[in-house]
N, C-alpha and C positions, 0 to 999 in steps of 0.2 A: 546319151540320155535324152536330148531334145527330140531326136527322131522317135525314140520309144514313146515318149509322152505324147507326141503328135499323133502317133498311130493309135494310142489308147483314146485320145480325145476324139479322133475321127470315128473309132468304133462306137464310142458313147453316143456321138451325134447321130450315127446311123441307127442305133437301137432306139434312141429317143424319137427319131423321125418315124421309124416303123411302128413304134408303140403309140405314136400321135400324142405324146405327153407334152403338157403345157405350151418346161424349162430346164534327200541330200541335195542342197541348193545348186543351181547351175550357173556357171559363168556366162554372163550376157554380153560378151563382146569386148573384153579387155578394158583398158583405161577409159575413163570418161573425160574428154576434153571440154572444159567449160566454154571454150571459144567456138567459132564457126569456121575454123581453118581446117584444111586437110591434113594428111600425115606428112611427116618430114622425111625426105629421102636423102641418102648419103652415097656419094660416089668417090672412088679412089682412082687417081691418074698419076702414075709415076711417083707414088709416095705422097702426093699432095691430096689431102681430104677436103672436099667441099660439101657444104650442107645447103640444100635447096628447099625452101618452104613450098609445099604444094599449094596449088590454087584452092581458094576456099570453095566449099561445095555450094553449088547454086541449085536451089530447089525451085523447079519450074512448075510442077504439078503436085498438088496435095490431095490425097484421097482419104476421106474420113467417113466413118460409119457411126451413125447417131440413132438414138431411140426417140420415143415420143416426147421426151423432155425438151427437144428443140421444137417449139410450136410454130416457128416460121417454116412450115412444111411446103410442099409444092402447091397446095391449094391456098396457102396463105402467103403467097409472094416470096417463096424461097429465092426466086431468081433475083429479086431486088436485094435481099440480104447478101447473096453471093457477090453480086456486082459491087456493092459498096464495101464488103469485106475485102475483095481483091484490090480495090482502089486504096483503101486505108492501109492495108498491110504492105502492099507494094511500095507505098510512099515511105513507110517506116523501115522496111527491110532494104530498100534501094533497088529492087528489081521486080518484075512482074511475077506473080504466082497465080496459077489457075487452080481454083477450089472445086473439088468434086465431092458431092455429098451423096451417100448411100443411106437411105432411111427406111429400113424394114418395118413391118408391122410391129407395134410395140409389144403385143401379147406374145409374139413368137421370136422376140429379139435374141434371147440367149441361144436358141437353137440356130438361128441364122448366123450369129457370130461364130459359133462353133464350126459351122460348115465353112465359113470364109477363112478361118484361121487354120483349118486342117486340110483344106483342098486347094487353096490358092498359094501363090508364091509372091513374095515382095516384088513390086514393080510390074505385075501383070494387069493392072488397071482395076481389078476388083478386090484385091487384097488391101486391107486398110493400112495406111501409114499410121493413123491414130484412130482411136474410137473410145466410146463411152462404155464403162462396165459398172454394173452394180457391185456392192461390196462382196457379195457372194461369188460373183464371176471372177472378180479381181483376186480373191484368195485362191481360187482354183487355178488361175493361170500364172500367178506371180513367180512360181518356182519352175515353170515349164521351159524357160529359155526363149519363150516367144516374145516377152516384153523387155524393153530397154530400161536399164538402170539410169534414171534421170536425176539421181541425188545431186551430182555436181551442177547440172544445169539448173535445177531448182534453187540450190544455194546461191548461185550467181545470177539469178533472174532479176530483171530490172524492177519487178513488182515487190521485191523483198522489203524495200523501205516503207511500203504502205500496208503490209500485212498486219491485221489486227487480231487474227485468230491463228497463230503459228502452230498451236498444238494439233490441229486437224491433220496436217500433213506429217509433222514430226512423229505422231503416233503411228503412222503407217510404215515407218522404216523397219527393216528387218534388224535382228540383233547385231548384225555386222554393218549396219548403216546403209544398205541398199534401199532405194525408193523406186518402186515400179509403177506407181500411179500418182496422179495429181488431182486433188480435190479442190476446185475453186470455191466451193461453198461447204457449209456444214450440212448434215444429212436431212434434217426435218423428220417429221413423223405424222402419225395419224391421231385424230381425235374423234370422239363420237358426237355426231350432229343429230339433233332431235327437232322435229317440226313443232313450232310453237302452237300452231292451230290444233294439232292433235293432242298436245298437253292440255290446252284449254278445254277441248271437247271431253277429255277424260277427267277433268277437274283436278289436274296435277300441276305442280310447279317443278321446275328443274331442280330446285334446292331440296325437293322431297326425295330425289333419287340418290341415295347414299350408299346402299349395299347391293349385293347381287340379288337378294330377294326383292328389293325395291325395283331394280332394273327389270327383273323377270315379270313382276306384276305390271309394270308399265307396258312391256311387250304384250302381255295378255289383254290389257285394256285397248291396245292398238289393233288387235287381231279379231276378225269377225268371220273368217272363212274365205273372204275375198282380199281384204287388206291384211297385211301381216306386220309384225313388229319390226323386223329388221331384214335387210338384204346386204350381201357382200359379194365380192368377186372371189368366191370359194370360201369353204369353211375355215381354211387355213391356207396361207400362201407358202407352202412347204419347199418351194424351189427358190425362195428369195428371202434373205434376212430383212427384217427381224421376224418373219414367219407368222406371228400372232397379231400383227397390227390391224388386220381387218375385222377381227372378232375378239377384242381384248377382254371384254367382260366374261366371256366363256372360258378363255384360256387362262386368265388370271396369272398364277405363278408358273404355269407350264411353259416349256420352251422346247418344241419338238425337233431339236437338232443337236449337234455337238456344240457344247459351250463350256466355259470355264466356271466352276463353282468352288469358291474358297481356294483358288489357285490351281485346281485340278480339273482337267478336261473330263466331261461326262457326256453320255449319250442321253440327252433329254427326252428322246422319244421313248425310251424304256422306263422312264420314271413314273411313279404313281400319279404325279401331278398331271401327266399327259392322259393316263387312263381316266382320271376324274374329269378332265376337260372334254374328252371325246364323249363321255357319258352325259355331261351337261348339255353339249350340243345335241346329242341324240334325243334327250328328253324334250328340249325346246322344239326340235324339228318335229317330233311326234305330236306335240301340243299345237302344232300349226303356227308357231311364232317366228319361224325362219322361213323366208320366201323360198319356195321350191326351186326357183331358178338359180339360187346361190350355188348349187353343186357345179353347174356348167357355166355360170355367168363370167364374162369378161368384165373388166372394170367399166367399159363403155356401156354394157348392158345394165350393169348394177346402177350406174349413175343415172342413165336415162329412165329406168323404172322409178327411181326415187323421185325425180323431178317431173315425171310425166304429167301431162295435162289431165289425164284420167286417174284421179287420186282414189277412185273406188277400188282399184286393184293395185295400189301402190304400198308403200311402207312408211313407218313413222321415224325409223332410225337408220342411220347410214354412217358408218365409220370410214373416214377418208382423210386425205392429207390436210394438214393445218395451214393457216395463213392465207395464201392466195386462193385456196379452194373455198374458203368461207364466202368470198366474193363470187367466185365462179359458180358455185352451186346456187347461191342466192340469185344471181343474174339469170341462170337457166330456169329457175322457178318463175321468175318475172316474165321471161319470154313465153313460158307455157301458161302464163296467167294463173299461176297457183298462189293462193293467199295474197293476192295483190294488196289487200287493205293493210297488210302488216309491213309492207316495204322491206327495208333492210333488216327487220326483226323477224323475218320468216323462220330463221334457224337459231337455235341456242346450242351452246357447246356444253356437254356433260362433263363435269369434273370427274377425275378417276374415282371409281367406286372403292369402298373400303378394302375389298379383297385384292385389288390391284395395288393399292397403296401399301398394303401390309406385305406384299411379296416383292414386286419390282420397285415400288415407290412412285410410280406414275406411268403415263404414257411413254412409249419407247421412242427415243430419238435415234433413228437408224444411223449406221455408219455411212458416211457420205459416198455417193456414187463418184467414180473417178474417171479421168481421162488417162489413157495409156498410149504409149508409142511402141510400135512393133520393132523388134530388133532384126535386121536383115542378116545377122550372123557373119558379117565379113571382117569383124575385128576392128573396123574403122567407125568411130562415132560421129564423123562429120555430118553424114546424112541425117541421123537421128537428132543431132544438135540443131540442124537447120529446121527440122520439123518442130522442135520445141520452141525455137525462136519465133517462127512464123505463127504458130498456132497457140501455144499455151502462154508464152511470155506476153504476147499482145493481148490475150484474152482479158488480162487484168491490167491494162495500160492506164486505167482510170479515166479514159477519155473516149476517143472515137470507136475503137474496136470493142472495148468493154461495153459501150453503149449499144453497139450492134448485138452482142451476145445477150445483153440484159433486156433491151426493148425492141430490137429489130431494126428495120431500115428506116432512115430518116425520110420524112414526107410520105411514107407508106404506112408504117406502123405507129410513128410518132412524129412530132414536128415542134418547131418553135416559131413558126410563121403565124401571122394573124389569119384566123379563119373561123368560119361558122359552119356547123353542120347539125343535122337533125336525125335522131334515131326514131324509128316507128312513126314516120310522118303521117301515115294514113290512119293511125289509131289515136283518137283524141285522149283516151285514158292513159296510154303508155308513151305518147309522144314526148320527147325530151330534147331540148335545144342546148347546144353548146356554143360558146363564144369565147375566143382567146385573142389576146393582144399579141402584137409582134414581140418576140423574145420570150414569150411564156411557154415553157415546156408543157406538153400535153400528149396524151395518147389519142389515137385516131380510131375511127371505126375499123372493125376487123375485116380484112379483105374478103373473106368468104361469107361473112355475115355482117352487112353494114348496119344492122340494128343492134349490134353489141359493140362495146368498146374494147379494144385490144388491151391485154393485161401485161404480158411479158413474153420474152422469147425463151432463152435457156437459163440464164442466171437470174436468181431471185435477188433483187437489190438488198433485201433485208438479211439474206443468209450468206452473202458473199464474204470471203475472207479478207478482201482488200477493196474498200468502198470506192465508188466513183468519186472523182475529184472535180467534175465539171458542173456539179449542182443539179443534174438531171435526176430528180426524184419524184416518182408518182406517189403522192401522199393520198392513200385511200384509207379512210378510218376503219372500214371493215377489215381490210387486210391487216392493218396495224393491230386491231382487236384480236384477230385470229393468231397472229404471231405472238402477241403478249400472252394470250391464254396458254399456248403451247409451251412457251419457254418457262412459264411459271408452274407447269404441271407435267414436265417430262424428265426422264433420266436416260442416260446414254445406253445404247444397246450393247449386248456382249459382243466381243470381237468375233468375227466370222472365222470359222475353222478352215484350215488348209493343210492337207497332207498328201503324199503321193497316192496312197490307196484311195483316199476320198475323192481325188480327182478322177481316178479310174472308174469308180463305181457310182459316182454322185447321181448321174442321170437315172440309173436303174433304181437306186435306193430311194430317191425322190419319187419316182413313179410308183413304187410299191407302197410307200408310206401314204401317198395321196389316195391310192386305191383303198387301202385299209381304212384311212380316215373317213372316206366317203361311205364305205360299207357300214361303218359303226353309226355314223350320223343318220343314215337312211334306214337303220334298224335291221340290217343283215347279220350283224354280230355285235358282241359286247366290246367295250374298250379293252377289257382284260384279254379276251380271246384274240383281238387284233394284235396287241403287243406280244402275246405268246407266239403268234404266227410270224411276226416280224423277228423275234428272237431266234426262232427255229431256222429261219432262212439267213438272217443277216447277223446273228449274234457274234460269230467268230470274226467275221469281217469288221464289225463295229469295234470289237476289242483290238484288232490290229490297228484300226484308225486311232483309237484312244492311245495305244501304246506309242504310235508315231507322234501324236500331238503332245503327249506328256514327256516325250524324250527331247522335244525341241528346246 
């Protein structure tokens, strides 16, 4: 079964690469030993049986693959993070471990992971021992036999006594209790940011925008042929749950993937709500309210156009991640000298419009990304347990290692030493001085941009399931404001779908759906025509997927 699924995944990866697109349970290696000891061997000599405990598995090299959520990348002193991680973990584990990080481009991450997992072999230096997966990727891989069942390791982890959000990982277990991924945080989601200066120029207040008509009229007020109402990284993110989070006002109650409705799995792409959503997007695109770059834009392109110092060709609305990103977007506008007079009030957050509230209930809190450990298939869990102990158990140790994953390297990304520094020293209007006393926790200038202050590394201290215990908390009022707004206006996303057939065809089906979506929005066909074309090609396959999902 494992070889079959591996072959199918490889074929999907090759098709995805050639097309240049974006993005029965298997036994995973016998019993799971909660300790880090090897297997037990038994020998018989002249009728006397002796039992010898094998030597514990010693993990010397750890290979991990990460996406852009690890912000301590090569340009931002990943070397310092690795050096301090190795020192802290070696002290805790009792022997040296060498950490190797592979960090592909964020936008092509899922394709790269597919290639690594289908062409590499455990132990070859490029095959990951552990890696980060989105919820969608995780559902596709969890039944392939590639991932290790870490249920026992998780249950016996040292951090269990400090978990404040146990449901995040408990809800990921299969019906028979297996756990193939570990989420150190809850998922977070996107909110719609609006430039306050654009509202002022249009004579609008954020409290005026309550319905889709209000939202649409606001976009009209923001659009003049050069400026546009809104930009996003695609009209819909159909390769990654929750799919609609970058353009929620247009999608409203639609969900263009397989999801559960009233306990039954349905294909949301075939529903009338999706046809209506596509037609809404097409109308707004035709009216010049959606930036033309949206069709091909990456998240980086969309972000940079939004806070560009040339606001004459920018946009007034951008839906993006909540919490920390309220600060990040604001700081980038400050660096580009956009709306300097407004300070931290440059952006306001739009409460969910009525149509979103009436359908989903609020902005969607995505299923959490997870860390997974690959199973080498030898039937012995000692290597995988050693990886868990070194990587995941220490990640939430509450102290040194968790601080590394949360804020980065000490005296590089953050410090408690007395120090003074200045950002933008040559610009009297933007110059800002910082002074800290000895013992005062603080973030330092970003390594590759000394005029901005570092924000976080991988874990968000506000979203983590087991908080830090050392008191290191970066209290940023703007981040707190963003997190509070999101938690008050969000609902949990539907569970991502996973079935054998879906795993086999997912790359192709996502590619076709994205193509159809783009054709509708850009005026090449209607929403109804697109869905009819999808049904003609994928209808039978979609029904097979639904049959598999509803039989689970």
